[in-house]
Every structure is written in structure tokens, then in C-alpha cells.
N, C-alpha and C positions, 0 to 999 in steps of 0.2 A: 505494501499499498504506500511505504514513506515514497520510497526509486519511482513510481509512480505518480507522485504527486509531482515529484522533481523533475522527471524526467518528459512525460506525454504534454500534450497541447492543452490539457485542461484548465490550464489559465487563462486563454486563451476568448472564454466562455463567462466571462466578469463584465455585471452590465453595473449601472450607477442608476440612483434613483435620486433625484432631490427632497431634503425634508421640506416642509412646510416655512424655517428658518431664512432655505438658504444657504445657510453657511457648514452644513452638516449633507455628506452623502448616504446615504445607505448604498448598500454591497448585498447584490446577488452573485450566482456561482447557477448557470445554467435552471434562472427561475427558483434559486433555494435564495433564502436571504440568510444570511453569515455574519450581520456586527454595520456599525456607522462607522466610517473614516471621519474627521474634519482637520482643518490647518491649523496651527497654532496661531492666537494674535493676542497684540497688546494686551486687547481687554481680557482675557483668559489667563496671562499671571497675574494682574491685578486681581484677578477675584480669587484667586490659590492662594498669591501672602498675603490676603486679609485673615490669611484663615494659619499662617503659623507668629508666633511670638516678634512683638517691633523688632528688637532690636535684630531677629535674622531674617525679617525682609529685601530687607540688600544687594543681598547673599545668595538668596533664593529668587527674585527676579533675575541678577546677571544672568545667576543659573543657565534659565532657560530662554533666559532675551535673545542667544543667540540662532534659537528653533525657532524664531517664528518662523512663520508660512510653513514648517513642513506638516508634513500629514502623519495622524498617532489614530488609532481605535483609541473612538471615544470612549469606552466605557472604564478601560486598563488606562490608557493614554502614554502607553507605554509600545513598541518604539518608534521611534520618526525617519521619515523616510521624507525622500526628495519631489517627488512626484507622488502624487495619488496610487497611479497604477499597482507601486512598488511598496503601499500601504494596503491596498484592497489585494493583492496574490499574498502577501504576508497572514493577509487574517483569512484569506479564504485555506492558506496551507494545515494552518492554525487546525481553522475548526472541519477538516477534512480528516486529519490525525484523530481527530479527536472523536468523528460522529461518524468512522468511517464501519459500523457494526452496525448503524444504519438503513432498512429498507431502498430508502428512498435514495442515499447519497452512491449506494451500489449499484442503483437502477442511473442514475444519472451520472456513473459512471461509463456504466456501458454506453453510455448515447442510445440508451431504452426511452426516448422523449414520451410515449405516450404511456410507459409504465409511470415514470413522473409524475403527468400528472393525473393519474388512475391515483398514488398512493398521496397526491396532494388535496385532492378532493375528498377523497373516503376519510383520510386521516388527519384534516386539518390541524387537531393540533402536534404530530407531529414537528413543525416548524416550528413548535417552538425551543425544541431543541438548540437550532442555528441562531435563532433573537430571545435571547429572554424576555420577561418583562422590564425588569433593571436598563436590557440595552436601550427597550425602547419609551421607557417612563426617564430615564435620568437625563440624556437632552433633555426637558422639558423644565425635569423640577433647575437644572441649572438655567435658566433662560429666565422663569416664572421667578426666581429666587436672585439673580442679577437686577431683576427691574426691582423688583421687591427693597433689592436696599438702597436704589436709587432716590428711591421715595424717602426712607426711612432716613438720607441724609441730606431732606430738605426738611426735618419737622424741626415748625421754630420753635425753641427754648422758651419763649416767651407767649408764647398759645397755647401753653400745656394743657391750661383746665379750660380753652375756648369751644365750645359747641353750639353748634350749626341749627341746634335745637331743644327745649327742655327737658326733652325725651329721648336725644340722642347722646352717644356717649362723645367724651371729650378726646380733642387728637394725643392726649398723652396716653388715653386709655387704646387706643386703636394702636399707638406706638408699639404698648407694650404688647397686647395682644399679636401686629406681627413677628414681634419678634419670641416669644413662648412658641408660634403655631410651629413652625422646623422641628419642636425639639419630641412634639407628638408623635413625629414620627417613629422613632425607636420603639411606642408602647404598641407602636399600629403595627409593626412587624415583629416585632420578639413576642408579645401577649398578645392574648387570648380576647383580652378585652381593657377599659378603665374603668376605675368606680370613681368617680370625686367627690363625693362623699358618702366614703363605710361607713355602715354601721357599728358605734364602736370606736369610730377610728377619727383620723384627723381631714379638716377639708381638707380638696385646693387648692389653694391658693398661686392667685394669677401674680407673674412681678408688680412692681409699685416702681416702675424707676421712675428720675426725675429729667435726668439730662441725656442726650442724641450720644452723646460716647458712648454709657452705660446701655440702649438700646441698641451701639451697634455692636458689641461687642457679644453681648447677651446673641442677639440676631447670631451672628460670627459663629460662633462656639455652638450654637443649637444645626446651623445648616451642613456645617462640617459633620458634627456627630447623625444628623438627617443621612445624610449621599453615603456615609459607611455604612450603613442602615440597610438604605436604601438596594442596595453594590451588594450586601448578601443575602437581599433576599431570597427564597428558594420558591421556584416556579410552583414547582406540589402543593404549598403553601397559599395557595394565590383565593380560594375558592372557600379556605377555611374561614368559619363564623366569626365574626371580631364584633362586640358587645361596650356600648357605652350606658354607663348606668352610673346613675346617683342613689346611692343604697339599695333599697329597694325597690324602687322607681326606675325600669330599662328605658333608656331612653329611644335605644332603635340598634336592631341586629342587623349584620348588611357582611355580607363576602369579603373575604378584605380585600380585596382590587377594588372595593367600590368607594371602600372606605379611604382608602389611599387616594383618588381620583377624585374622592367629593368630599370629603370631612376637611382629608387633607389639601390637597391641593383647591380646590377651588370657593376650600373658605378661606384662604392667604391672596387669592385673587379679589376677591369679595373684599377685607379689609383695606386691603392695599385701595380698592379701587374709591371704598368710602373718605380714604386720607387722602386720595388724591384731587378730588372735591373740595374736602377740607382747604388744600393748600389754593386751591385756583379760590373759593370761596375770600382768603387772604392775603391774595394779589400775591402769590408766591409759586415762579415758573414751578411748570410743573412739569417732569424727564418721558419724553417717552418712552412705551413698553414694544408695543408693533410697528415702531415710523415716530420720523418726527413731532413733538407735540405743536401744539403754537406756537410756543416761547421758545423752538430750536430752530 
């Protein structure tokens, strides 16, 4: 199998598809998805550097800066290649070695296109072997959390207690909530649920930070822990039920995959949008999320 990978023309059968951001490429081999590659950008380095101690950031950034523009596996971050073709071929080689036992891969190696299509139609879940849930969710996670940090960077400390309506939460409350939300992913990924008011136990307390610096520090710490948890998420646990409760009261029970999409990701986007409106109402420039804002 390994010799076949290195000596045949199978790597000529690699195709690409842009992801929604236009900054990464899905890699397919004979119609089988195998992963995602992207070129390293200065913004990525800046984002990664925020997750290391302040005194180490310059050395960290300098170490990666010479790799800007080089292509890499979006999930693992390594290794780096000068062209997208080299990065894609490396991704395919590793995928084929790891999954050579798969009937789908064996059919593709034989060039049996009809059998490949039959297997894809019959056993669509087998594609998870080649592109795990982590591989599909992490690029979205990185984009959304990078955008969220841009909003938190503009939170005005002199308007911490400002609210749009007596029934609305304050700017400070929303900033604290956005800083804590990524940390919930560890519970979502590793536990069967979360009880925020256990009977006979201590009720969960949200943070009550009062400065932008503290908010960003908590946010960065939680994002790093969240990304690690999501990267280690096993596909076989995606349909496991996850329950949010407050003591004896069950708020909801959903499959873990749905909790990640709604209670984690959509929840973050919702409160980020609230904070963006608050910025606008206070004449503070709003950063762009999926393109430039009217302030850019």
C-alpha cells in the first residue's frame, strides 16, 4: 500500500473546493474528502500569539513569520509547503495510509468509479473517516471566535453599565458572557451535561470582570481550551445526548453535535451581534465580520 501511494499516479486525482470563507480549500481524492488546507497568514499568527504568555509572543511570532503564505493542514497546522499541491498530496498520502482498510479507499485505488459511488450512496457516514467533525467545525470556530475577539477589543470601559433598554443586559454583562461562553465547550465535549444549579451544591456563577483587559484574557484562555477540546472530539460521541439542567429542572437534552452548533456557536454569534448593536448605538466603530462594516 505505501509503495503504491508513492509510485503510482493516484495523486493526480486530487481536486479542490473553496470553503465559504474563500481562505481555505477542501481537498478531495477521487471524490473522497480527505481534509482542509490553507495558507498561513499574518492574522493567524497574531491570533495564535495571543494564546501564549506575553513575554513569549515576539519569539513565537518571529518563528512563524517566515512561513507566511505556505500551505498547511488546517487541523494540525503542520507541516508547511510552498504550494497547495504539495500540501494536498501530503494530506492524501497520510489519509490513504491511515484508511487503506476502507472498502471505499480500496475501490478508489482500483479505479472502480461505479463502486465508489455505490459505497458513497449506501454508506455516507463512512466519509466521516476522511473528514472528521473536528476538521469541519474548527475552521468555522476559528473564524467566528476571531471576529468575536475584534468586538471585545472595542468594548468601552466607560460605558460598562450602559444598556439599550431597562430589560436589556448591560455592555459589561454581554462582554463577560462572550468571554465565558467558549469555555463551556469543554463541558459539552467531555461531559454528559451541565447542571448550573445542583441540588445541595453551589450555583454556577458567571464572571463579573470590569475591564477590557480582563475580558480579553479570559476569552483567550477559554478559546484555547475550547479549540483543544474540539480537536480531540471523537466522532462516535457526536450523537450522545447532552443535557442542560438547573437542579431538578431539565432545560433541554440534545445530541452533542446539535449542542455544539446551537448552544455554543450560535449562542456566541447571538451575543456578539447584541454587542455590535450596542457599539453602534454608542457611536463606537463596529468591526466587520463577514466583510467590511460601514466603519471600514
